[in-house]
PAVO-63458 format. One record per residue (C-alpha): x, y, z. Coordinates in steps of 0.02 Angstrom, whole numbers, padded with zeros to 5 digits, always signed. Layout:
<atoms>
XYZ...
</atoms>
This chain:
<atoms>
+04174+00646+06068+04176+00454+06006+04270+00402+05869+04127+00398+05746+04080+00571+05779+04250+00615+05743+04252+00543+05583+04085+00618+05536+04138+00791+05571+04305+00765+05470+04210+00724+05323+04086+00856+05330+04232+00979+05338+04305+00905+05185+04159+00918+05087+04119+01102+05129+04307+01142+05082+04289+01056+04915+04119+01144+04872+04183+01316+04923+04344+01290+04804+04250+01219+04653+04071+01283+04664+04054+01439+04764+04154+01593+04675+04136+01755+04759+04082+01917+04695+04193+01987+04568+04304+02138+04634+04217+02308+04599+04400+02380+04520+04440+02275+04364+04567+02297+04236+04549+02397+04079+04554+02233+03977+04416+02149+04080+04305+02302+04062+04340+02302+03868+04306+02126+03855+04145+02129+03961+04084+02269+03865+04119+02195+03688+04037+02038+03753+03887+02124+03809+03876+02222+03653+03876+02056+03554+03743+01992+03648+03625+02133+03646+03654+02154+03444+03637+01968+03413+03447+01974+03392+03442+02141+03288+03590+02088+03182+03473+01964+03105+03355+02100+03028+03490+02166+02914+03528+01993+02867+03345+01958+02823+03331+02114+02726+03492+02075+02635+03418+01905+02588+03267+01963+02544+03338+02089+02434+03455+01960+02351+03289+01862+02325+03202+02012+02244+03358+02047+02129+03366+01879+02063+03160+01899+02026+03196+02054+01926+03337+01996+01817+03386+02140+01717+03296+02252+01836+03386+02207+01996+03482+02362+02011+03318+02463+02038+03279+02348+02188+03360+02458+02315+03355+02645+02332+03272+02787+02452+03081+02785+02464+03031+02982+02462+02861+03066+02432+02820+03217+02320+02680+03311+02323+02588+03411+02181+02457+03527+02248+02321+03649+02177+02185+03736+02263+02064+03575+02244+02184+03417+02270+02341+03369+02371+02427+03225+02272+02560+03135+02352+02673+03028+02242+02798+02899+02308+02972+02865+02229+02954+02675+02253+02840+02620+02101+02826+02797+02052+02638+02781+02092+02494+02881+02176+02517+02863+02376+02368+02978+02428+02248+03097+02370+02163+03227+02470+02018+03335+02439+02037+03507+02491+01863+03572+02499+01776+03425+02580+01767+03350+02738+01705+03170+02799+01522+03151+02882+01624+03174+03051+01715+03330+02998+01887+03239+02963+01994+03280+02781+01926+03169+02652+02069+03076+02590+02002+02972+02431+02157+02857+02403+02287+02810+02519+02402+02663+02553+02300+02582+02694+02144+02565+02582+02199+02581+02397+02335+02509+02298+02378+02504+02114+02499+02366+02052+02576+02384+01872+02652+02220+01806+02736+02181+01650+02836+02031+01571+03016+02024+01503+03080+01927+01367+03171+01820+01490+03032+01768+01585+03022+01883+01732+02864+01969+01801+02907+02141+01843+02793+02245+01955+02835+02443+01954+02787+02438+02140+02956+02349+02171+03060+02466+02075+03137+02628+02149+03124+02788+02039+03205+02960+02037+03100+03101+02048+03131+03261+01959+03092+03430+02034+02920+03489+02019+02913+03597+01865+02788+03733+01817+02690+03698+01647+02515+03745+01564+02392+03638+01521+02237+03705+01435+02297+03888+01461+02303+03852+01658+02452+03840+01758+02498+03673+01814+02627+03561+01899+02728+03424+01822+02852+03290+01893+02951+03157+01805+02989+02974+01897+03139+02902+01812+03206+02721+01832+03369+02685+01728+03371+02504+01691+03537+02528+01579+03618+02660+01477+03481+02706+01352+03340+02604+01440+03225+02697+01562+03051+02696+01617+02985+02859+01638+02818+02907+01735+02751+03080+01712+02625+03168+01828+02532+03335+01797+02417+03421+01902+02329+03585+01822+02246+03730+01927+02066+03726+01966+02052+03526+01918+02015+03374+01991+02117+03269+01841+02289+03215+01860+02377+03174+01683+02490+03021+01691+02595+02940+01561+02707+02793+01554+02863+02780+01432+02979+02625+01417+03111+02708+01319+03237+02592+01231+03165+02445+01300+03103+02355+01152+03240+02221+01173+03198+02187+01371+03005+02187+01381+02897+02047+01310+02746+02075+01180+02622+02046+01317+02490+02176+01387+02548+02280+01544+02416+02238+01673+02344+02363+01809+02259+02280+01960+02169+02407+02061+02102+02371+02235+02004+02517+02315+01939+02481+02500+01819+02623+02498+01817+02717+02659+01655+02764+02746+01631+02953+02693+01452+02974+02735+01333+02963+02894+01212+02835+02800+01313+02700+02760+01176+02597+02706+01130+02735+02573+01319+02743+02536+01326+02563+02504+01176+02563+02379+01258+02714+02275+01448+02632+02273+01510+02514+02120+01617+02489+01975+01574+02580+01818+01658+02565+01649+01633+02636+01470+01691+02552+01320+01751+02615+01152+01590+02557+01068+01489+02673+01184+01427+02557+01301+01406+02597+01487+01409+02453+01602+01411+02446+01784+01400+02314+01926+01238+02304+02034+01246+02438+02179+01110+02373+02280+01161+02182+02265+01208+02110+02427+01314+01977+02350+01488+01980+02263+01472+02049+02096+01602+02027+01948+01610+02070+01773+01726+02044+01613+01729+02123+01434+01856+02083+01296+01808+02242+01221+01920+02397+01220+01884+02499+01383+01891+02690+01376+01875+02717+01575+01839+02629+01739+01784+02717+01893+01763+02671+02072+01598+02774+02103+01540+02820+02275+01385+02915+02329+01461+03085+02311+01634+03046+02246+01735+02965+02120+01897+02889+02080+01931+02839+01908+02062+02807+01771+02042+02867+01593+02139+02793+01436+02187+02909+01310+02177+02769+01195+02091+02620+01280+02125+02462+01386+02116+02312+01295+02004+02223+01417+01928+02244+01593+01874+02128+01728+01790+02207+01880+01739+02137+02069+01626+02200+02202+01601+02150+02377+01566+02198+02550+01553+02143+02734+01384+02193+02797+01466+02202+02991+01605+02321+02947+01536+02494+02971+01711+02578+02937+01721+02512+02756+01589+02543+02617+01630+02405+02490+01794+02329+02400+01810+02376+02230+01934+02277+02107+01979+02316+01928+02106+02222+01811+02144+02317+01666+02262+02265+01522+02359+02398+01435+02434+02368+01257+02623+02355+01291+02664+02439+01119+02586+02607+01194+02714+02613+01329+02868+02571+01208+02811+02688+01087+02774+02847+01213+02567+02828+01180+02525+02765+01348+02440+02925+01409+02296+02914+01557+02192+03033+01660+02161+03007+01848+02004+03084+01906+02000+03107+02099+01826+03218+02127+01655+03247+02176+01507+03173+02076+01455+03348+02020+01372+03357+01844+01451+03509+01772+01620+03443+01833+01594+03266+01771+01530+03297+01609+01691+03411+01563+01802+03258+01590+01782+03134+01452+01646+03066+01358+01490+03007+01454+01583+03021+01612+01433+03109+01689+01346+02935+01689+01439+02913+01853+01314+03031+01923+01144+02935+01934+01012+03046+01859+00880+02896+01834+00855+02817+01660+00769+02874+01499+00659+03027+01507+00698+03049+01690+00889+03076+01665+00832+03214+01529+00713+03294+01651+00860+03317+01767+01003+03370+01651+00873+03497+01545+00760+03548+01677+00810+03533+01855+00994+03547+01861+01021+03712+01766+00879+03789+01865+00960+03731+02031+01138+03789+01975+01068+03956+01943+00987+03984+02099+01143+03926+02178+01235+04067+02101+01120+04195+02200+01109+04113+02378+01181+03984+02496+01032+03930+02595+00981+03764+02505+00811+03751+02591+00764+03932+02526+00834+03857+02346+00723+03704+02357+00566+03813+02397+00612+03920+02252+00635+03762+02142+00466+03700+02178+00391+03872+02131+00481+03855+01966+00419+03675+01932+00240+03729+01978+00253+03876+01862+00305+03766+01716+00165+03626+01763+00026+03774+01810-00068+03743+01633-00087+03555+01676-00136+03596+01850-00268+03715+01789-00329+03587+01658-00331+03458+01786-00439+03576+01901-00572+03619+01778-00584+03423+01745-00618+03414+01933-00739+03556+01950-00840+03483+01802-00852+03321+01896-00896+03418+02051-01051+03498+01974-01115+03338+01927-01101+03275+02102-01288+03272+02140-01321+03167+01989-01195+03050+02029-01247+03040+02210-01421+02989+02141-01352+02858+02037-01249+02777+02189-01415+02777+02280-01510+02702+02139-01383+02553+02119-01343+02533+02309-01200+02411+02319-01183+02378+02141-01021+02451+02094-01038+02398+01910-01190+02471+01864-01146+02632+01966-00990+02657+01860-01067+02617+01693-01208+02732+01722-01076+02877+01776-00987+02853+01628-01146+02861+01513-01180+03032+01614-01005+03097+01589-01043+03042+01387-01208+03149+01384-01132+03291+01481-00962+03305+01374-00851+03262+01529-00701+03162+01501-00639+03089+01660-00476+03060+01584-00435+03237+01544-00402+03251+01734-00286+03113+01742-00166+03149+01596-00103+03303+01657-00061+03209+01821+00026+03087+01708+00117+03220+01610+00203+03273+01801+00252+03096+01835+00425+03125+01747+00468+03267+01859+00407+03187+02022+00514+03026+01989+00670+03127+01936+00684+03212+02100+00690+03023+02171+00854+03030+02080+00912+03210+02100+00903+03234+02276+00990+03071+02344+01137+03115+02238+01141+03301+02241+01320+03337+02317+01262+03513+02331+01153+03465+02467+01284+03358+02555+01319+03428+02736+01203+03581+02699+01095+03605+02867+00906+03673+02864+00815+03704+03015+00814+03548+03132+00898+03449+02959+01095+03448+02987+01121+03377+02809+00994+03392+02672+01074+03250+02570+01017+03122+02706+00869+03093+02824+00843+03213+02959+00822+03140+03136+00688+03234+03222+00671+03112+03355+00786+02964+03401+00674+02791+03454+00732+02664+03574+00675+02530+03460+00670+02484+03271+00512+02487+03186+00493+02363+03037+00523+02453+02862+00527+02616+02953+00684+02623+03057+00744+02686+03225+00718+02879+03192+00582+02994+03160+00609+03107+03005+00491+03256+03029+00513+03320+02852+00428+03146+02808+00294+03157+02927+00251+03321+02857+00244+03278+02683+00144+03123+02724+00017+03239+02822-00006+03362+02673-00026+03214+02549-00163+03151+02655-00260+03309+02659-00227+03347+02484-00289+03183+02439-00450+03203+02543-00472+03385+02465-00476+03309+02287-00600+03159+02334-00725+03296+02396-00730+03343+02205-00703+03178+02125-00809+03018+02099-00675+02907+02177-00759+02758+02277-00732+02588+02347-00565+02511+02368-00482+02660+02250-00529+02783+02376-00464+02673+02526-00300+02654+02414-00280+02842+02391-00260+02865+02577-00151+02701+02594-00012+02767+02471+00033+02924+02581+00072+02811+02728+00171+02673+02628+00283+02814+02567+00296+02878+02740+00383+02716+02787+00484+02722+02607+00540+02897+02629+00587+02897+02806+00773+02850+02765+00780+02961+02614+00863+03120+02599+00777+03254+02704+00780+03382+02543+00677+03263+02443+00542+03255+02591+00553+03448+02606+00520+03460+02420+00372+03356+02419+00302+03448+02575+00326+03607+02498+00256+03553+02320+00085+03499+02416+00075+03661+02495+00101+03758+02336-00023+03649+02246-00159+03693+02385-00112+03878+02357-00124+03847+02155-00304+03767+02182-00364+03913+02298-00311+04047+02165-00390+03939+02033-00543+03928+02118-00561+04113+02139-00553+04123+01945-00675+03978+01906-00863+03994+01898-00947+03839+01938-01112+03902+01898-01054+03942+01724-00965+03763+01708-01144+03689+01743-01225+03781+01626-01085+03743+01487-01120+03551+01520-01323+03578+01512-01293+03668+01347-01187+03528+01280-01328+03404+01338-01462+03494+01253-01359+03525+01088-01314+03335+01080-01476+03267+01135-01527+03111+01038-01365+03104+00969-01244+02942+00992-01102+02985+01085-00945+03004+00984-00820+02863+00978-00638+02854+01056-00575+02804+01219-00714+02863+01331-00842+02780+01226-00735+02613+01240-00737+02626+01429-00914+02657+01435-00949+02508+01305-00840+02385+01410-00926+02453+01583-01087+02405+01502-01050+02239+01446-00976+02195+01618-01140+02258+01701-01236+02150+01577-01132+01993+01605-01131+02016+01802-01323+02030+01772-01334+01871+01687-01226+01778+01811-01332+01818+01956-01500+01789+01857-01435+01609+01809-01375+01582+01998-01548+01612+02049
</atoms>
């Protein structure tokens, strides 16, 4: 080994020694002193809790901020949140101590379309925020205050057993906010009162504001129908019923400065509403929806103002309604609250209220098969309309016995519709036949036919009631599912709608055999049932089934009337009339005016043709 190699090896050894002393510490001994163990444990604990220690710190900061915002109410910013339940045979209402407000409402006798419990109100989809102003300039939300709930007590409301609970928030000695809830047996209404005791020096003379946001859950199978029937309704103390457009695809809003009696978030079959014993000073309502979101029907919002003096003087009394859109139930809640059930406008609503609903309720008391109830309802309506049906058939029979003469007129004026119609009307005048006498009875039946368009889509009695292949008579029946979508028809086949269409076409054909309808009108009489097939394919199965049964019963009525009508005798009576009035001018009236108009039109057309030659 030469000198240079020896020096290199020496330097390497020195470097390794220094590195081992200062940079390479060996593993700690497995046995350590208790002091070392304690120090390590404390150090580790401090490290582990360093991240979570910030949470209480943040909560403390947030609480301090809320306390500073609440001013005189800062002592109520902390507390223990707990839920209390009021319950009867129809509702289960959960109330929260934070805010002292409604947290959840469960309708015990109903299920959603997919057989889940029907929750009409919960913290995830619905929120009510009560705010008021203090004289020190603070804005206080009841939702930020903790209330102390009392024990649930038994009471009596309208001679019915009831449960009550009081939520109390003490601001200072002699100064409290009280909220009282009462739920009676067999009721969908919850009594609610708000009382600011001894707080005249704290609360500013500005209205209390209630902001209610309700993101309507999907409760029905047909979300399109559900959306078209969901909206915000309100009723003013002046007797004006107002509503946002339910069928609009755009966001809707409305505002009134008139005192308002009640505001309702109305769905197809259920409603959540608040009713003031006195009134709300004003109201502003909103409605919107996201068509792509099939889990949510619509978002409804209401901004209501409550006179602060009502709360300061113990007169802020309200009623919540959480329940079905059932006519007999709604009309017992408050004035015109039954308008939340869409029964049509004008005469159609009265037909439903006075004729259809009483009969339906009567039948419902004696049987539970709603298909049979619809059949009996058809028989009931047909019995009422039987005099009009008889009169209409007699009118058609008169025109039927004149069919040979009418056919001769058609042949005489081959292709000239105006001359044919004019001479046909002249024939009717001579024989004493009024073609309108067959139309008038049909026109008188129209209010009942149109009333059904509102009754069946909104009848909660039919909800989730099966019949034959239809699993739910309140929505369309799906006899077959199509792998494609037909425009204006859908991607399903409703068998009840097909049966209704076929029976209507058959009925039209039968009538056309004895009527004088010809040309385009005859074509349109067959086209209309086909159009209705497209329209009604997505309407409730109960409606299509009603019209199908109605057509079948009409066939039976006509067959029965035919047995008692002697067409030979009708022909003789017409000939006797013609002989008796031979040489006399036809009497004036509507038929005479039609006849003159047709004659004038025929003469005018003849002049035009002559001039063109």
